[in-house]
C-alpha positions as CSV (number, residue, x, y, z in Angstrom):
1,M,54.8,82.7,192.6
2,S,57.3,79.8,192.4
3,G,60.8,78.9,191.6
4,I,64.2,80.7,191.7
5,L,65.7,82.9,189.1
6,V,69.6,83.0,189.3
7,F,71.4,85.9,187.6
8,A,74.5,84.3,186.1
9,E,77.6,86.5,185.9
10,H,80.4,86.4,183.3
11,R,83.4,88.5,182.7
12,R,85.5,88.8,179.6
13,G,84.1,85.7,178.0
14,E,84.3,83.5,181.1
15,L,81.5,82.3,183.3
16,R,82.3,83.2,186.9
17,D,82.4,80.5,189.6
18,V,79.9,82.3,191.7
19,S,77.2,81.6,189.0
20,L,77.5,77.9,189.6
21,E,77.7,78.4,193.4
22,M,74.4,80.2,193.3
23,L,72.8,77.4,191.4
24,V,74.0,74.9,194.0
25,A,72.5,77.1,196.7
26,A,69.2,77.4,194.8
27,A,69.0,73.7,194.2
28,N,69.3,73.1,198.0
29,V,66.2,75.2,198.7
30,A,64.2,74.7,195.5
31,P,61.7,72.4,197.3
32,Q,60.8,75.2,199.7
33,A,60.6,77.7,196.8
34,G,58.1,75.5,195.1
35,G,59.5,75.2,191.7
36,E,62.4,75.1,189.2
37,V,65.8,76.7,189.4
38,T,66.3,78.9,186.3
39,A,69.6,80.5,185.3
40,V,69.3,83.8,183.5
41,L,72.3,84.5,181.2
42,M,72.7,87.7,179.2
43,G,75.5,88.4,176.9
44,S,76.8,88.1,173.4
45,H,77.9,84.7,171.9
46,V,77.2,82.9,175.2
47,D,76.0,79.5,173.9
48,G,78.9,77.7,175.6
49,M,78.2,79.3,179.0
50,A,74.5,78.3,178.7
51,E,75.6,74.7,178.2
52,K,77.7,74.8,181.3
53,L,74.9,76.3,183.4
54,A,72.5,73.7,182.2
55,G,74.4,71.1,184.2
56,Y,73.4,72.7,187.4
57,C,69.8,73.8,187.0
58,D,66.4,73.0,185.5
59,K,66.4,75.6,182.8
60,V,68.6,78.3,181.3
61,L,67.1,81.4,179.7
62,Y,69.7,83.2,177.7
63,V,69.7,86.4,175.7
64,D,72.3,86.8,172.9
65,D,72.4,90.6,172.3
66,A,75.3,93.0,171.7
67,K,73.8,95.3,174.4
68,F,74.9,92.7,177.0
69,E,78.4,92.0,175.6
70,N,79.9,94.2,178.3
71,F,78.4,94.8,181.7
72,N,76.0,97.8,182.1
73,A,74.1,97.9,185.3
74,K,71.2,99.8,183.8
75,A,70.7,97.3,180.9
76,Y,70.9,94.4,183.3
77,Q,68.4,96.0,185.7
78,M,65.9,96.6,182.9
79,A,66.2,93.0,181.6
80,M,66.0,91.4,185.1
81,S,63.0,93.6,186.0
82,A,61.1,92.5,182.9
83,L,61.9,88.8,183.5
84,I,60.9,89.0,187.2
85,K,57.6,90.6,186.3
86,E,57.0,88.0,183.6
87,R,58.1,84.9,185.4
88,Q,57.0,85.8,189.0
89,P,59.7,83.8,190.9
90,Q,59.6,83.2,194.6
91,L,63.3,84.1,194.9
92,V,65.9,85.9,192.9
93,F,69.6,85.3,193.4
94,V,72.2,87.8,192.3
95,P,76.0,87.4,193.1
96,H,77.4,89.6,195.9
97,T,80.1,91.0,193.5
98,A,81.0,94.3,192.1
99,Q,78.5,93.7,189.3
100,G,75.8,92.2,191.4
101,V,75.8,95.0,194.0
102,D,75.6,97.5,191.2
103,V,72.3,96.0,190.0
104,A,70.6,94.5,193.0
105,P,69.8,97.5,195.2
106,A,68.2,99.5,192.4
107,L,66.3,96.4,191.2
108,A,64.9,95.7,194.7
109,V,63.8,99.3,195.0
110,E,62.2,99.3,191.6
111,L,60.1,96.2,192.3
112,D,59.7,96.8,196.0
113,M,61.2,93.4,196.8
114,P,62.5,92.3,200.3
115,Y,66.2,92.3,199.9
116,V,69.0,90.5,201.9
117,T,72.6,91.1,201.1
118,D,75.8,89.1,201.4
119,V,74.1,85.8,202.1
120,M,76.5,83.1,203.1
121,G,74.1,80.3,204.0
122,L,70.5,79.2,203.5
123,S,68.5,77.2,206.1
124,V,64.9,76.1,206.4
125,V,63.1,76.6,209.7
126,D,59.5,75.3,210.1
127,G,59.2,75.1,206.3
128,A,60.3,78.7,205.8
129,L,63.5,79.8,204.1
130,R,66.0,81.6,206.3
131,P,68.9,83.4,204.6
132,V,72.0,83.6,206.8
133,R,74.5,86.4,206.9
134,S,77.3,87.3,209.4
135,Y,78.2,90.3,211.5
136,Y,81.1,91.5,213.6
137,Q,83.8,89.9,211.4
138,G,82.2,86.5,211.4
139,K,81.6,86.3,215.2
140,L,77.8,86.2,214.8
141,N,75.5,84.7,212.2
142,A,72.0,86.0,211.8
143,D,69.0,84.2,210.3
144,Y,66.6,86.4,208.3
145,A,62.8,85.9,207.9
146,L,61.5,86.9,204.5
147,K,58.3,89.0,204.8
148,G,55.6,88.7,202.2
149,E,55.0,86.1,199.5
150,G,57.8,87.3,197.2
151,P,59.5,87.7,195.0
152,C,62.5,88.3,197.4
153,L,66.0,89.3,196.3
154,L,69.2,87.8,197.8
155,T,72.8,88.6,196.9
156,I,75.0,85.5,197.5
157,R,78.5,85.7,198.8
158,E,81.3,84.1,196.6
159,S,82.7,80.8,197.8
160,S,79.9,80.1,200.2
161,F,78.7,77.0,198.4
162,V,80.7,74.1,197.1
163,V,80.2,73.2,193.5
164,G,80.5,69.5,192.5
165,A,80.2,67.7,189.1
166,P,77.3,68.7,187.0
167,E,74.3,66.3,187.6
168,K,71.5,67.9,185.6
169,K,70.6,68.4,182.0
170,G,68.5,71.6,182.1
171,A,66.6,72.8,179.2
172,I,68.2,75.7,177.3
173,E,65.9,78.4,175.9
174,K,67.1,81.4,173.9
175,I,64.7,84.3,174.4
176,A,64.3,87.7,172.9
177,S,66.0,90.5,174.6
178,P,63.8,92.1,177.2
179,V,65.5,95.4,176.4
180,A,64.5,96.7,173.0
181,E,65.5,100.3,173.3
182,D,69.0,101.8,173.6
183,V,70.3,102.2,177.1
184,V,71.0,105.8,177.9
185,G,72.8,107.3,180.9
186,R,75.4,104.6,181.2
187,R,77.8,103.1,178.7
188,F,80.8,100.7,178.9
189,I,84.2,102.4,178.3
190,E,86.8,99.8,179.0
191,Y,87.7,96.9,181.3
192,L,90.6,97.6,183.6
193,E,92.2,94.6,185.2
194,A,93.8,95.1,188.7
195,A,97.6,94.7,188.6
196,V,98.6,91.2,189.6
197,G,102.1,92.0,190.8
198,D,104.9,89.5,190.7
199,V,102.6,86.5,191.3
200,D,98.9,85.6,190.9
201,I,97.9,83.6,194.0
202,T,94.5,82.8,192.4
203,Q,96.2,80.5,189.9
204,A,98.4,78.6,192.4
205,D,97.7,74.8,193.0
206,I,99.4,74.9,196.3
207,L,99.4,77.9,198.7
208,V,101.4,78.3,201.9
209,S,99.7,81.1,203.7
210,V,101.0,82.8,206.8
211,G,99.5,84.9,209.6
212,R,100.6,86.9,212.5
213,G,101.7,83.7,214.2
214,I,105.1,83.9,212.4
215,K,105.8,86.8,214.7
216,E,108.3,88.7,212.5
217,P,109.2,89.1,208.8
218,A,112.6,87.4,209.4
219,N,110.7,84.1,209.8
220,L,109.4,84.3,206.2
221,A,112.7,82.7,205.2
222,M,111.6,79.5,206.8
223,I,108.2,79.7,205.1
224,Q,109.8,80.3,201.8
225,E,111.9,77.2,202.3
226,L,108.8,75.2,202.9
227,A,107.1,76.7,199.9
228,D,110.1,75.9,197.7
229,A,110.1,72.3,198.9
230,L,106.4,71.9,198.1
231,G,106.5,73.9,194.8
232,A,104.0,76.3,196.4
233,T,103.3,80.0,196.3
234,I,103.3,82.1,199.5
235,S,100.1,84.0,200.5
236,A,99.1,85.8,203.7
237,S,96.4,87.0,206.0
238,R,95.5,90.7,206.3
239,A,97.6,91.1,209.4
240,V,100.8,90.2,207.6
241,V,100.0,92.5,204.7
242,D,99.0,95.4,206.9
243,A,102.3,95.0,208.8
244,G,104.1,95.4,205.4
245,W,105.7,92.0,205.5
246,L,104.2,90.9,202.2
247,P,102.6,92.9,199.4
248,H,98.8,93.3,199.0
249,E,98.6,91.0,196.0
250,R,99.5,88.1,198.3
251,Q,96.5,88.8,200.6
252,V,93.7,86.2,200.9
253,G,90.3,87.3,202.2
254,T,87.4,89.6,201.6
255,S,89.6,92.6,201.3
256,G,92.2,90.6,199.3
257,K,91.7,87.7,196.9
258,T,89.5,84.6,196.8
259,V,91.6,81.5,196.2
260,K,90.7,77.8,195.6
261,P,93.9,75.8,195.4
262,K,94.2,72.1,195.6
263,V,96.1,72.5,198.9
264,Y,95.9,75.5,201.3
265,L,98.4,75.3,204.1
266,A,97.5,77.9,206.8
267,I,100.4,78.6,209.2
268,G,99.9,80.7,212.2
269,I,96.5,82.0,211.0
270,S,93.7,82.2,213.5
271,G,91.0,82.0,210.9
272,A,89.0,85.3,211.2
273,F,85.9,85.5,209.0
274,E,87.6,87.9,206.6
275,H,90.3,85.4,205.8
276,V,88.2,82.2,205.8
277,A,85.8,83.7,203.3
278,G,88.6,84.0,200.8
279,M,90.0,80.4,201.1
280,K,87.3,78.0,202.3
281,G,86.6,76.8,198.8
282,S,90.1,75.2,198.7
283,K,90.0,71.5,198.0
284,N,92.3,70.5,201.0
285,I,93.0,72.9,203.9
286,I,95.8,72.1,206.4
287,A,96.0,74.3,209.5
288,I,98.9,74.7,211.9
289,N,98.1,76.7,215.0
290,K,99.0,76.2,218.7
291,D,95.5,77.4,219.8
292,P,93.1,74.4,219.6
293,N,90.2,76.8,219.6
294,A,91.4,78.8,216.6
295,P,88.5,79.2,214.1
296,I,90.7,78.0,211.2
297,F,90.2,74.5,212.5
298,T,86.4,74.7,211.7
299,V,87.2,74.7,208.0
300,A,90.4,72.7,208.0
301,T,90.5,69.2,206.4
302,Y,93.5,68.4,208.6
303,G,94.8,70.3,211.7
304,I,98.0,70.3,213.7
305,V,97.8,71.8,217.1
306,D,101.3,72.7,217.9
307,D,103.9,75.5,217.7
308,L,104.6,76.3,214.1
309,F,108.3,76.8,214.8
310,K,108.5,73.2,215.8
311,V,106.2,71.8,213.0
312,V,107.4,73.7,210.0
313,P,111.1,72.6,210.2
314,K,110.0,69.0,210.6
315,L,107.8,69.3,207.6
316,I,110.6,70.8,205.5
317,E,112.9,67.9,206.6
318,E,110.3,65.2,205.8
319,I,109.4,66.7,202.4
320,K,113.0,66.9,201.4
321,N,113.6,63.3,202.5
322,L,110.6,62.1,200.5
323,K,111.7,63.9,197.4
324,A,115.2,62.5,197.8
325,S,113.9,59.0,198.1
């Protein structure tokens, strides 16, 4: 057994970011897995996606079959099962998404594979791979030992690995569909997109995000002034949304939305795991918090340790002066 199979996910004709993130994670530990990183792509008219994946792995196996045009957990399980039996990889990566967690548990049971869910990191200890996942809202990380020779199945959390520019030119191989018969028991009906609301924070280049440190909803007026000066969109932590100060579509985190803006300005946010998981993929993170030990500073590009009610008015003033000049 050798190598890593990575189950690439796409939705409505678009390759999802987590697919490339998993390939980056796989490349980091491929030497310990003893072989190539192979992306597995199943869909209909997915040639373009295969080309994109090839920039991040050694090989792409893709199936172009109408059975896989829309997601069907049973069909994907059947196909992955056949490929794992044939290829005998050391590791199998599946995204920890709605689609991934619909496929992975049944696949692990079917093939009797060791199974670690929601993996946020991968380390190597004494030459052995150690998947890392967190507990108690991010307060504790646990390293797992994989028992047996493999294959082992891991689901990988979104935004846990940073994707850079493509550096590889992996081989692309179109293969026959591993699922010849019609899939019964499940069928795709329709895709329902969650309501975006008045704004889609996932599309913003600049986000000004607020936490419970703003103390009361009346102080959102100051945050709005800063956002207007920056040409930014306002987002929030779960505490602010739970308090009813901003609607749920503004929430960043595991129970909200995952965002990756060019600039993420975190104001009065302590940085609980639930929140950080949804924004740590941002290109530049600027944190303002009066607590120097706030977890948000562990992921921040720049940090300001001070009272936000002193800092934010100064920021607004300076930004307006710069724009005026």
